[in-house]
C-alpha positions in Angstrom: -3.6 50.9 44.2 -1.9 47.5 44.8 -5.3 45.8 45.0 -6.3 47.2 41.6 -3.0 46.2 40.1 -3.4 42.6 41.4 -6.9 42.4 40.0 -5.5 43.5 36.6 -2.8 40.9 36.8 -5.5 38.3 37.5 -7.3 39.4 34.4 -4.1 39.1 32.4 -3.6 35.6 33.7 -7.1 34.5 32.7 -6.7 36.0 29.3 -3.4 34.3 28.8 -5.0 31.0 29.8 -7.9 31.5 27.3 -5.4 32.3 24.5 -3.3 29.3 25.4 -6.4 27.0 25.4 -7.5 28.3 22.0 -4.0 27.8 20.5 -3.9 24.2 21.9 -7.1 23.4 20.2 -5.8 24.8 16.9 -2.8 22.6 17.0 -5.0 19.6 17.8 -7.5 20.4 15.1 -4.9 21.2 12.5 -3.3 17.7 12.9 -6.7 16.0 13.1 -7.8 17.6 9.9 -4.7 16.2 8.2 -5.2 12.7 9.7 -8.9 12.5 8.9 -8.8 14.6 5.7 -11.5 16.8 7.2 -11.7 19.8 5.0 -14.2 21.7 7.1 -12.1 21.3 10.2 -9.0 22.6 8.4 -11.0 25.6 7.2 -12.2 26.2 10.8 -8.6 26.3 12.0 -7.7 28.9 9.4 -10.7 31.1 10.4 -10.0 30.8 14.2 -6.4 32.0 13.7 -8.0 35.5 13.5 -9.4 35.0 17.0 -5.8 34.3 18.2 -4.6 37.5 16.6 -7.4 39.5 18.2 -6.6 38.0 21.6 -3.0 39.0 21.2 -3.9 42.6 20.4 -6.3 42.7 23.4 -3.8 41.4 25.9 -1.1 43.6 24.5 -3.3 46.7 24.9 -4.1 45.8 28.5 -0.4 45.2 29.3 0.6 48.6 27.8 -2.2 50.4 29.7 -1.1 48.8 32.9 2.5 49.9 32.3 1.6 53.5 31.3 -1.0 54.1 34.0 0.3 52.2 37.0 4.0 52.5 36.7 4.8 49.0 37.9 7.8 48.3 40.1 10.6 46.0 38.8 9.0 42.6 39.6 5.6 43.6 38.2 7.2 45.1 35.1 9.1 41.9 34.5 5.9 39.9 34.8 4.1 42.1 32.3 7.0 42.1 29.9 7.0 38.3 30.1 3.3 38.2 29.2 4.0 40.4 26.2 6.7 38.0 25.0 4.5 34.9 25.6 1.5 36.2 23.6 3.9 36.8 20.7 4.9 33.1 20.8 1.2 32.1 21.1 0.3 34.1 18.1 3.1 32.5 16.1 1.8 29.0 17.1 -1.6 30.0 15.8 0.0 31.0 12.5 1.8 27.7 12.2 -1.3 25.8 13.0 -3.0 27.7 10.2 -0.1 26.7 7.9 -0.6 23.0 8.8 -4.3 23.3 8.1 -3.7 24.9 4.7 -1.4 22.0 3.7 -4.1 19.6 5.0 -6.5 21.1 2.5 -4.0 20.5 -0.3 -3.7 16.8 0.7 -7.3 16.1 1.5 -8.0 14.4 -1.9 -4.7 12.5 -2.1 -3.8 9.0 -1.1 -1.0 9.2 1.5 2.3 7.7 0.5 2.7 6.3 4.1 0.8 5.8 7.3 1.2 8.9 9.4 2.5 7.8 12.8 5.1 10.4 14.0 3.3 13.6 12.9 0.4 13.0 15.4 3.0 12.1 18.0 4.6 15.5 17.3 1.3 17.2 17.6 0.6 15.6 21.0 4.1 16.4 22.2 3.8 20.1 21.3 0.3 20.4 22.9 1.8 18.9 26.1 4.7 21.4 26.0 2.3 24.3 25.4 -0.1 23.3 28.1 2.6 22.7 30.7 4.3 26.1 29.9 1.0 27.9 30.5 0.4 25.9 33.7 4.0 26.7 34.8 3.2 30.4 34.4 -0.1 30.4 36.2 1.3 28.3 39.1 4.8 30.0 39.1 6.2 26.5 38.8 9.9 26.6 37.9 10.3 22.9 37.8 7.6 22.4 35.3 9.0 25.2 33.1 12.4 23.4 33.1 10.6 20.1 32.1 9.0 21.9 29.1 12.5 23.1 28.0 13.9 19.6 28.2 11.0 18.0 26.5 11.7 20.0 23.3 14.3 17.3 22.6 11.4 14.8 22.1 9.9 17.0 19.4 13.2 17.5 17.7 13.9 13.8 17.7 10.5 13.1 16.1 11.3 15.7 13.4 14.6 14.0 12.6 12.8 10.6 12.4 10.2 12.0 10.0 12.8 13.7 7.8 14.8 10.4 7.5 11.7 8.4 6.6 10.7 10.9 3.9 14.1 11.0 2.4 14.0 7.2 2.2 10.6 7.4 0.5 11.9 9.9 -2.1 15.0 7.7 -2.8 12.7 4.7 -3.4 10.4 6.6 -5.8 10.7 10.2 -6.9 6.9 10.3 -7.4 6.8 10.5 -3.6 8.6 13.8 -3.7 5.8 16.4 -3.7 3.8 14.8 -0.9 7.0 14.1 1.1 7.8 17.8 1.0 4.4 18.7 2.3 4.7 16.3 5.2 8.2 17.6 5.9 6.8 21.2 6.0 4.1 20.1 8.5 6.7 18.4 10.7 8.8 21.6 10.5 5.8 23.7 11.6 5.3 21.4 14.5 9.0 21.6 15.4 8.7 25.4 15.4 5.6 25.2 17.6 7.7 23.2 20.1 10.3 25.9 19.9 7.7 28.6 20.7 6.4 26.5 23.6 10.0 26.3 24.9 10.3 30.1 24.5 7.2 30.5 26.7 8.7 28.3 29.4 11.9 30.4 29.3 9.8 33.6 29.8 8.0 31.9 32.7 11.4 31.4 34.3 12.3 35.0 33.6 9.1 36.2 35.2 9.8 34.2 38.3 13.6 34.6 38.7 14.6 37.6 36.6 17.0 35.4 34.7 16.4 34.5 31.0 17.4 30.8 30.8 17.9 29.6 27.2 17.4 26.0 26.3 19.7 24.2 23.9 
């Protein structure tokens, strides 16, 4: 019985890694579609979000079956519960990547009001957070999970920088307003992605220690 349960947990680990990898690629492609004005890439991100949704449903079903059929003990139940929470955050990241791609489509034919520097930096930072949070789960690495939580400050600071730059551009010329709002929305989606990656790291710590540590 224990051997079967461990095999099922290994499958869940692998499925979570696959889902995390797909979501990482969606963040990267969504930001890239904005930077390069690649309409087809943006459309591909929007379509692939359906794959993320399907993976969430599949992992959720496997988790629930394991709970119902195997009656896991406290530690195993905590682990499965953490996975259920993590896939919810991953699904939301997929949605927000889709949102970025949709704005990228709107901006594809426009001349940008400024060179985009900090948005791709935010994208890279959120991908790093997500990758490390999944790695922390797979390797049961508490230290790495804490690093992810702390690194969210980097994403938040980049968001504040972008917001200040866009406000300055609007003050200089109100014609910059509409595009500034779109860039601010993209930055806000990336900030939320960082929050979800932080959530995943917090659930990793819960899975390992039984304590739900909340970052600031």
